[in-house]
C-alpha positions in Angstrom: 0.1 0.0 0.0 1.4 3.4 -0.9 0.5 6.8 0.4 0.5 10.0 -1.3 1.0 13.7 -0.3 -1.4 16.5 -0.6 1.3 18.2 -2.5 0.0 18.8 -6.1 -3.7 19.2 -5.3 -5.6 21.5 -7.5 -9.1 23.3 -7.6 -10.2 23.1 -11.0 -12.9 24.9 -13.0 -14.6 23.4 -16.0 -15.9 25.4 -19.1 -18.5 23.4 -21.2 -18.4 23.6 -25.1 -20.8 21.3 -26.7 -20.2 17.8 -25.0 -16.7 18.7 -24.0 -15.4 20.1 -20.7 -12.0 22.0 -20.7 -10.5 22.1 -17.2 -8.3 24.9 -15.9 -6.8 25.4 -12.6 -9.0 27.9 -10.8 -6.6 28.9 -8.0 -3.9 27.8 -5.8 -5.3 26.4 -2.6 -3.9 26.0 0.9 -6.4 23.2 1.9 -9.3 21.3 0.6 -12.5 19.8 2.3 -13.7 16.1 2.5 -14.8 14.9 -0.9 -18.0 13.3 0.4 -19.6 12.7 3.8 -21.1 9.8 6.0 -24.4 8.7 5.1 -27.5 9.3 7.3 -28.3 6.2 9.4 -32.0 5.2 9.0 -33.2 3.3 12.2 -34.9 -0.1 11.5 -35.2 -1.2 15.2 -38.4 -3.1 16.2 -39.6 -4.2 19.5 -38.1 -7.6 19.1 -34.5 -6.2 18.7 -32.2 -6.2 21.7 -30.3 -3.2 20.3 -30.9 -0.5 17.6 -30.4 -1.5 14.0 -29.9 0.7 10.9 -29.6 0.9 7.2 -27.6 3.4 5.2 -29.5 6.5 4.2 -28.6 9.4 1.9 -24.9 10.6 2.0 -24.4 14.0 3.7 -22.3 16.7 2.2 -21.8 20.2 3.4 -20.6 23.4 1.9 -17.0 22.7 0.4 -14.4 25.1 2.1 -11.2 26.1 0.5 -8.5 28.5 1.7 -6.3 30.6 -0.8 -3.9 33.4 -0.5 -5.7 36.7 -1.1 -4.8 38.3 -4.4 -6.9 41.2 -5.7 -7.2 39.9 -9.4 -8.0 36.3 -8.2 -10.5 37.6 -5.8 -12.2 39.6 -8.6 -12.3 36.6 -10.9 -13.8 34.3 -8.1 -16.3 37.1 -7.4 -17.4 36.9 -11.1 -18.3 33.3 -10.7 -20.7 33.8 -7.7 -24.4 33.0 -8.1 -23.7 30.6 -11.2 -23.8 26.8 -11.2 -20.4 25.8 -12.6 -18.4 22.7 -13.0 -15.7 22.2 -10.4 -13.2 19.5 -9.4 -10.4 18.7 -7.1 -7.6 17.0 -8.9 -4.5 15.0 -7.4 -1.3 14.9 -9.5 0.7 17.0 -11.6 3.7 17.0 -14.0 6.6 19.5 -13.0 8.6 21.3 -15.6 10.9 24.1 -14.8 9.4 24.5 -11.5 5.9 24.8 -12.7 3.3 22.4 -11.8 0.6 21.4 -14.5 -2.4 19.7 -13.0 -3.1 16.1 -14.6 -5.2 14.5 -12.0 -3.4 11.2 -12.5 -3.8 10.3 -8.8 -7.6 11.2 -8.8 -10.2 13.4 -10.3 -13.2 14.4 -8.2 -15.8 16.5 -10.2 -19.0 18.2 -9.3 -21.3 21.0 -10.1 -21.9 23.8 -7.7 -22.1 27.5 -6.8 -19.2 29.4 -5.5 -18.9 32.2 -2.9 -15.7 34.0 -1.9 -15.0 36.4 1.0 -11.7 37.8 2.5 -10.8 36.1 5.7 -10.0 38.1 8.8 -6.3 38.4 9.9 -4.0 39.6 12.6 -0.4 40.8 13.0 2.3 39.0 10.9 -0.1 36.9 8.8 -0.7 36.3 5.1 -4.0 37.6 3.9 -6.4 34.8 2.9 -9.6 34.5 1.3 -12.2 31.7 2.0 -13.8 29.9 -1.0 -17.2 28.0 -0.4 -18.7 25.7 -3.1 -22.2 24.5 -2.5 -22.3 21.3 -4.5 -25.4 20.7 -6.5 -24.5 17.3 -7.8 -22.9 14.1 -6.4 -19.1 14.2 -6.2 -18.0 11.7 -8.8 -14.4 10.2 -9.0 -13.6 10.1 -12.7 
């Protein structure tokens, strides 16, 4: 069993043209959320059972929160996406050439549709300015 690092993890944005989707890195991120959640447990206990019993229900998923360094032009570009349902993905894996990472998704691609919101995060003395990105998923997250 091999483990992989979070190095070379990317938040991607998809642009649809006909039946094709073209993916581009949306912004460099500092963290990423769980790509799924625990399902609800539906209780099936009867009066004959000595303990509670359950079956799996619908999978939970919260708003997906990402953190990025604040940059005015990136912030403006993200603001332009607010209120629109767009295609997003988290990709693992990249090729590196000349110190530049190009996302490949060779270690995993997790795609979904959703609506994005962004705001500037609070800060204090001697910190990097950050912005918080939240994407409300409107489809199931699919590994492709």
